[in-house]
C-alpha positions as CSV (number, residue, x, y, z in Angstrom):
1,X,9.4,20.9,12.7
2,X,7.9,22.8,15.6
3,X,11.1,24.1,17.4
4,X,9.3,24.4,20.7
5,X,8.2,20.8,21.0
6,X,10.8,20.2,23.7
7,X,9.3,23.1,25.7
8,X,5.8,21.6,25.2
9,X,7.1,18.2,26.4
10,X,8.8,19.7,29.5
11,X,5.6,21.5,30.5
12,X,3.5,18.4,29.9
13,X,5.9,16.2,31.9
14,X,5.9,18.5,34.9
15,X,3.5,16.3,37.0
16,X,5.5,13.2,36.2
17,X,8.8,14.9,37.1
18,X,7.2,16.1,40.4
19,X,6.1,12.6,41.2
20,X,9.7,11.4,40.9
21,X,10.8,13.6,43.9
22,X,14.5,13.5,43.0
23,X,16.7,16.0,41.2
24,X,18.7,13.5,39.1
25,X,15.6,11.4,38.2
26,X,13.7,14.5,37.4
27,X,16.4,15.3,34.8
28,X,16.6,11.7,33.4
29,X,12.9,11.2,32.8
30,X,12.4,14.1,30.3
31,X,15.6,13.1,28.5
32,X,14.5,9.5,28.2
33,X,11.0,10.4,26.9
34,X,12.5,12.9,24.5
35,X,14.8,10.2,23.2
36,X,11.8,8.0,22.5
37,X,9.9,10.7,20.7
38,X,12.8,12.2,18.8
39,X,14.5,11.1,15.5
40,X,16.4,7.9,15.1
41,X,15.4,4.4,14.2
42,X,16.7,2.7,17.3
43,X,15.2,3.6,20.7
44,X,17.3,1.5,23.0
45,X,19.4,3.3,25.7
46,X,22.8,3.6,24.0
47,X,21.7,5.3,20.7
48,X,19.2,7.5,22.6
49,X,22.0,8.7,25.0
50,X,24.3,9.3,22.0
51,X,21.6,11.4,20.2
52,X,20.6,13.4,23.3
53,X,24.2,14.3,24.0
54,X,23.4,15.8,27.4
55,X,23.8,12.6,29.4
56,X,25.9,9.4,29.2
57,X,24.8,5.9,28.5
58,X,25.5,4.8,32.1
59,X,23.3,7.5,33.6
60,X,20.4,6.9,31.3
61,X,20.7,3.1,31.7
62,X,20.9,3.4,35.5
63,X,17.7,5.5,35.5
64,X,15.6,3.0,33.7
65,X,17.2,-0.3,34.8
66,X,18.8,0.1,38.2
67,X,17.7,3.3,39.9
68,X,15.8,2.9,43.2
69,X,12.5,4.5,42.5
70,X,8.8,3.5,42.5
71,X,6.9,3.5,39.2
72,X,3.5,3.6,40.9
73,X,3.3,7.4,41.3
74,X,4.1,7.9,37.6
75,X,1.5,5.3,36.6
76,X,-1.0,7.2,38.7
77,X,-0.2,10.5,36.9
78,X,-0.4,8.7,33.5
79,X,-3.9,7.5,34.4
80,X,-5.0,11.0,35.5
81,X,-3.6,12.5,32.2
82,X,-5.2,9.7,30.1
83,X,-8.6,10.3,31.8
84,X,-8.3,14.0,31.0
85,X,-7.6,13.2,27.4
86,X,-10.0,10.4,26.6
87,X,-11.9,9.5,29.8
88,X,-15.6,9.2,29.0
89,X,-18.5,7.3,30.5
90,X,-19.2,6.2,26.9
91,X,-15.6,5.2,26.3
92,X,-13.8,1.9,26.5
93,X,-11.2,0.1,28.5
94,X,-9.5,-2.3,26.0
95,X,-7.6,-5.4,27.3
96,X,-5.2,-7.2,24.9
97,X,-1.6,-8.4,24.8
98,X,1.3,-7.6,22.6
99,X,4.5,-9.6,21.8
100,X,8.0,-8.4,21.8
101,X,10.1,-10.9,19.8
102,X,13.5,-11.7,21.4
103,X,16.5,-13.9,20.8
104,X,18.0,-16.0,23.5
105,X,16.5,-17.0,26.8
106,X,17.8,-14.5,29.4
107,X,15.5,-11.5,29.0
108,X,12.8,-11.7,31.6
109,X,9.7,-13.6,30.6
110,X,11.1,-14.6,27.2
111,X,10.0,-18.1,26.0
112,X,8.5,-19.8,23.0
113,X,4.8,-18.8,23.2
114,X,1.9,-17.9,21.1
115,X,1.9,-14.3,20.0
116,X,-1.4,-13.1,18.7
117,X,0.1,-10.0,17.1
118,X,2.4,-12.4,15.1
119,X,-0.2,-15.1,14.5
120,X,2.2,-17.8,15.5
121,X,4.3,-19.3,18.3
122,X,7.6,-17.3,18.6
123,X,10.4,-16.7,21.1
124,X,9.1,-13.5,22.7
125,X,8.0,-11.6,25.8
126,X,4.2,-11.2,26.1
127,X,2.8,-8.1,27.8
128,X,-0.9,-7.6,28.9
129,X,-1.9,-4.2,27.7
130,X,-4.6,-1.9,29.0
131,X,-5.9,1.0,26.8
132,X,-8.3,3.8,27.7
133,X,-10.1,5.0,24.6
134,X,-12.9,7.2,23.3
135,X,-13.8,8.8,20.0
136,X,-11.4,6.3,18.4
137,X,-8.5,7.9,20.3
138,X,-6.4,5.4,22.4
139,X,-4.1,6.1,25.3
140,X,-2.3,3.1,26.7
141,X,-2.2,3.1,30.5
142,X,-0.9,-0.3,31.4
143,X,1.7,-2.9,30.2
144,X,2.4,-5.9,32.5
145,X,4.6,-8.8,31.6
146,X,3.1,-12.3,31.6
147,X,5.4,-15.0,33.0
148,X,5.1,-18.5,31.4
149,X,5.6,-21.7,33.5
150,X,9.2,-22.0,32.2
151,X,9.8,-18.9,34.4
152,X,7.5,-19.3,37.3
153,X,8.8,-22.9,37.8
154,X,12.4,-21.6,38.1
155,X,12.8,-19.3,41.2
156,X,16.5,-18.9,40.5
157,X,15.9,-17.7,37.0
158,X,13.3,-15.2,38.3
159,X,15.7,-13.9,41.0
160,X,18.4,-13.3,38.4
161,X,16.0,-11.2,36.3
162,X,14.8,-9.3,39.4
163,X,11.2,-10.5,39.3
164,X,9.5,-9.2,42.5
165,X,8.7,-11.9,45.0
166,X,5.0,-11.1,44.8
167,X,5.2,-12.0,41.1
168,X,6.7,-15.5,41.6
169,X,3.3,-17.1,41.7
170,X,2.0,-18.0,38.3
171,X,-0.8,-15.7,37.0
172,X,-2.8,-16.1,33.9
173,X,-3.2,-13.2,31.5
174,X,-6.9,-12.8,32.5
175,X,-5.8,-12.6,36.2
176,X,-3.2,-10.0,35.3
177,X,-5.9,-8.1,33.4
178,X,-8.3,-8.0,36.4
179,X,-5.5,-6.6,38.6
180,X,-4.9,-3.9,36.0
181,X,-8.7,-3.2,35.7
182,X,-8.9,-2.8,39.5
183,X,-6.0,-0.3,39.3
184,X,-7.8,1.7,36.7
185,X,-11.0,1.7,38.6
186,X,-9.2,2.8,41.8
187,X,-7.8,5.8,39.9
188,X,-11.2,7.1,39.0
189,X,-10.6,7.0,35.3
190,X,-13.8,7.0,33.3
191,X,-14.9,4.3,30.8
192,X,-18.2,2.6,30.0
193,X,-17.4,-0.8,28.7
194,X,-14.5,-3.3,28.9
195,X,-13.4,-4.9,25.6
196,X,-11.2,-8.0,25.1
197,X,-10.5,-10.7,22.5
198,X,-11.3,-14.4,22.9
199,X,-8.0,-15.0,24.7
200,X,-9.6,-13.2,27.7
201,X,-13.3,-13.5,26.9
202,X,-13.2,-17.3,26.8
203,X,-12.3,-17.3,30.4
204,X,-15.4,-17.7,32.5
205,X,-13.7,-16.4,35.7
206,X,-12.6,-13.3,33.8
207,X,-16.2,-12.5,32.6
208,X,-17.6,-13.2,36.0
209,X,-15.0,-10.9,37.7
210,X,-16.0,-8.1,35.4
211,X,-19.7,-8.6,36.2
212,X,-18.9,-8.8,40.0
213,X,-17.4,-5.3,39.6
214,X,-20.6,-4.0,38.0
215,X,-18.9,-3.5,34.6
216,X,-20.3,-3.7,31.2
217,X,-18.3,-5.9,28.8
218,X,-18.1,-7.2,25.2
219,X,-15.5,-9.8,24.7
220,X,-14.5,-12.5,22.2
221,X,-15.5,-16.1,22.6
222,X,-14.5,-19.4,21.3
223,X,-16.9,-20.8,18.7
224,X,-16.8,-24.1,20.6
225,X,-17.9,-22.5,23.9
226,X,-21.1,-24.2,24.9
227,X,-24.2,-22.1,25.5
228,X,-27.9,-22.6,26.3
229,X,-30.9,-20.9,24.6
230,X,-32.7,-18.6,27.0
231,X,-35.7,-20.9,27.2
232,X,-33.7,-23.5,29.1
233,X,-35.4,-24.7,32.3
234,X,-33.8,-26.1,35.4
235,X,-35.6,-29.2,36.6
236,X,-35.4,-32.0,39.2
237,X,-35.1,-35.3,37.2
238,X,-37.0,-38.2,38.7
239,X,-34.8,-41.2,39.1
240,X,-36.3,-44.7,39.3
241,X,-33.6,-45.9,41.7
242,X,-31.0,-44.4,44.0
243,X,-31.2,-41.2,46.1
244,X,-33.2,-38.3,44.8
245,X,-31.1,-35.5,43.2
246,X,-30.3,-32.5,45.4
247,X,-29.8,-30.0,42.5
248,X,-31.6,-28.8,39.5
249,X,-30.2,-29.7,36.0
250,X,-31.0,-28.2,32.6
251,X,-33.8,-29.8,30.6
252,X,-31.7,-29.5,27.4
253,X,-28.0,-29.9,26.7
254,X,-25.8,-26.9,25.8
255,X,-24.6,-26.5,22.2
256,X,-21.5,-24.7,20.8
257,X,-21.9,-21.0,20.2
258,X,-21.5,-21.4,16.4
259,X,-24.4,-24.0,16.4
260,X,-26.8,-21.7,18.3
261,X,-26.1,-18.8,15.9
262,X,-26.2,-20.9,12.7
263,X,-29.9,-20.5,12.3
264,X,-30.1,-16.9,13.5
265,X,-30.8,-14.0,11.2
266,X,-27.6,-12.6,9.7
267,X,-27.6,-9.1,8.4
268,X,-25.2,-6.6,7.0
269,X,-24.2,-4.0,9.6
270,X,-22.0,-0.9,9.2
271,X,-20.4,0.4,12.3
272,X,-18.1,3.2,11.2
273,X,-16.5,5.0,8.3
274,X,-13.0,3.8,7.4
275,X,-10.4,5.3,5.0
276,X,-12.0,3.5,2.1
277,X,-15.7,4.0,3.0
278,X,-18.2,2.4,5.4
279,X,-17.0,-0.7,7.2
280,X,-19.6,-3.5,7.0
281,X,-19.9,-7.1,7.9
282,X,-22.6,-9.7,8.4
283,X,-23.6,-10.0,12.1
284,X,-26.1,-12.1,14.0
285,X,-27.1,-11.7,17.6
286,X,-29.4,-13.6,20.0
287,X,-29.8,-13.8,23.7
288,X,-28.3,-16.9,25.3
289,X,-26.9,-18.3,28.6
290,X,-23.2,-19.3,28.6
291,X,-22.5,-22.7,30.1
292,X,-20.1,-21.3,32.7
293,X,-22.0,-21.8,36.0
294,X,-21.2,-24.4,38.6
295,X,-20.7,-28.0,37.5
296,X,-23.0,-30.9,38.2
297,X,-22.6,-34.6,37.4
298,X,-25.3,-35.7,35.0
299,X,-27.2,-39.0,35.0
300,X,-24.7,-40.4,32.4
301,X,-21.8,-39.4,34.7
302,X,-20.8,-36.4,32.5
303,X,-19.8,-33.2,34.2
304,X,-21.9,-30.3,32.8
305,X,-21.7,-26.6,33.5
306,X,-25.0,-25.0,34.4
307,X,-26.4,-21.9,32.6
308,X,-25.0,-18.6,33.6
309,X,-26.7,-15.2,33.3
310,X,-28.5,-14.2,30.2
311,X,-26.2,-12.3,27.8
312,X,-25.8,-11.4,24.1
313,X,-24.2,-14.0,21.8
314,X,-22.9,-12.3,18.7
315,X,-21.5,-13.7,15.5
316,X,-19.5,-12.0,12.7
317,X,-19.0,-13.3,9.2
318,X,-16.2,-11.5,7.4
319,X,-15.7,-11.2,3.6
320,X,-12.7,-13.4,3.9
321,X,-14.9,-16.3,5.1
322,X,-13.5,-16.0,8.7
323,X,-16.1,-16.2,11.5
324,X,-15.8,-14.6,14.9
325,X,-17.9,-15.0,18.0
326,X,-18.5,-12.6,21.0
327,X,-20.5,-12.4,24.2
328,X,-21.6,-9.2,25.9
329,X,-23.7,-8.2,29.0
330,X,-24.9,-5.0,27.3
331,X,-28.6,-4.4,28.0
332,X,-31.2,-6.7,26.4
333,X,-32.6,-3.8,24.3
334,X,-29.2,-3.0,22.7
335,X,-29.4,-2.8,18.9
336,X,-27.3,-5.1,16.7
337,X,-25.6,-2.0,15.3
338,X,-24.5,-0.8,18.8
339,X,-23.3,-4.3,19.6
340,X,-21.2,-4.4,16.4
341,X,-19.8,-0.9,17.0
342,X,-18.9,-1.8,20.6
343,X,-17.2,-5.1,19.6
344,X,-15.2,-3.5,16.8
345,X,-14.0,-0.6,18.9
346,X,-11.3,-2.9,20.2
347,X,-9.2,-2.1,17.1
348,X,-7.8,1.0,18.6
349,X,-5.5,-1.0,20.9
350,X,-3.9,-2.6,17.9
351,X,-3.3,1.0,16.5
352,X,-1.6,1.9,19.9
353,X,0.5,-1.3,19.9
354,X,1.8,-0.5,16.4
355,X,2.6,3.1,17.2
356,X,4.3,2.2,20.4
357,X,6.6,-0.2,18.5
358,X,7.1,1.6,15.2
359,X,7.5,5.2,16.6
360,X,8.5,4.9,20.2
361,X,10.6,1.8,20.4
362,X,8.5,-0.3,22.9
363,X,10.3,-3.5,21.6
364,X,13.8,-1.9,21.5
365,X,14.7,-2.3,25.1
366,X,17.9,-4.4,25.4
367,X,18.0,-5.0,29.1
368,X,17.0,-8.3,30.7
369,X,15.5,-7.2,34.0
370,X,11.8,-7.0,35.1
371,X,12.3,-3.5,36.4
372,X,14.1,-2.2,33.3
373,X,11.5,-3.7,30.9
374,X,8.5,-2.2,32.9
375,X,10.1,1.2,33.3
376,X,10.9,1.3,29.6
377,X,7.3,0.4,28.8
378,X,6.1,3.1,31.1
379,X,8.2,5.7,29.4
380,X,6.9,4.7,26.0
381,X,3.3,5.0,27.3
382,X,4.1,8.5,28.7
383,X,5.6,9.5,25.4
384,X,2.5,8.1,23.6
385,X,0.1,10.0,25.8
386,X,2.1,13.2,25.1
387,X,1.8,12.7,21.4
388,X,-1.9,12.0,21.7
389,X,-2.4,15.2,23.7
390,X,-0.5,17.2,21.1
391,X,-2.5,15.6,18.4
392,X,-5.9,16.3,20.0
393,X,-4.9,19.9,20.7
394,X,-3.9,20.4,17.0
395,X,-7.1,18.6,15.8
396,X,-9.2,20.9,18.0
397,X,-7.6,24.0,16.5
398,X,-8.1,22.7,13.0
399,X,-11.7,21.6,13.8
400,X,-12.5,25.1,15.1
401,X,-11.2,26.8,12.0
402,X,-12.9,24.4,9.7
403,X,-16.1,24.7,11.7
404,X,-16.3,28.5,11.1
405,X,-16.0,28.0,7.4
406,X,-18.4,25.1,7.3
407,X,-21.1,27.0,9.2
408,X,-21.2,29.7,6.6
409,X,-20.6,27.5,3.5
410,X,-22.4,24.2,4.3
411,X,-25.6,25.0,6.3
412,X,-26.7,22.0,8.4
413,X,-23.3,20.3,8.6
414,X,-22.3,19.7,12.2
415,X,-18.7,21.0,12.0
416,X,-18.1,20.3,15.7
417,X,-18.7,16.6,15.4
418,X,-15.6,14.7,16.4
419,X,-13.7,13.2,13.5
420,X,-11.9,9.8,13.8
421,X,-8.2,9.7,14.3
422,X,-6.4,7.1,12.3
423,X,-2.9,5.7,12.8
424,X,-1.5,7.4,9.7
425,X,-2.4,10.8,11.0
426,X,-0.8,10.5,14.4
427,X,2.0,13.1,14.6
428,X,5.5,12.2,15.5
429,X,8.0,14.9,16.6
430,X,9.4,15.2,13.1
431,X,6.0,16.5,12.0
432,X,5.3,18.9,14.9
């Protein structure tokens, strides 16, 4: 073990400590983060306090669950540090959610709900996550709790859990995500494209909100989402009786995304090298217009959405037989390989979720309050960002030494090319 890791952590945490502007809190924050990073299987407050030894349970619990301090300055520092680590105009902002399984019904936001990470409905808390990433290196910068209707319909329950009054109105996960994206944009953090799965991408208002902000995006889509081919025309139908129509309508009906791509050219595409070789899948892509414009009543009294802007519709056929669909507003001249690589770059957020839970105890918090959960989540993200900074620094040193040898031994090899960072190589404090 690197005996000076505590000193490295204290130096790295200096801007966070400064943002707290309080002597006691400035002492508690490094101890809490060190407790998350250090040894021990359980990362809830009581065992962390026992291992740290420098502070009692009551003090550490008060800091995270009851202390009067604002998280926003620390969140701003985290975004600044994340941008310094992985901010890149060619990078990604990945939107997803992660579930924290819970027993009982008193922890804030807990309810039986679908958990994508578990692949089933479970009693859990669901957090919308925001990850800044480039060169396959993720740094999580946002975790916000989603409140299901069983909570937002019960003001007394929310009051007991300390849910802020501005969060008493029901928000969908895509709406929470847009708020977080606006926060990232306001911070000046650099990224080139927003990525999300079908839980977000199937929301027309979510995609439209991204476009209104001038952002590039590549998101999952339901196979049943109706789309139009690009040669659709808007016409004024001539009615034999009744008033003439005031609005254009499409000259052909929309079809499900899977139908439009069924006859497209499918080809094997490789997007990156994995631990077992090149990763490949069958992909198809064609230009289309999603049926997510304003609604009109058709001649047969059906309500039909009008064609939206022209976008890429992408299909993926996996070796397991599973098929996935995506939509993206990347430029019309984008290659299918670039489309595939962009879509598949979303995997880094799953890596971050796994490490935050397995190594840093994201799902170990035992308090019930809104404030405590979000502060604990913030501390885990700060700890994760520190580990990523340490890892990148070590990788840079290793790359430099290998590059010198490679230049003399293997002429033509670009030793300075960035290498992918995989979940198994992320250092914990026991390996520093």
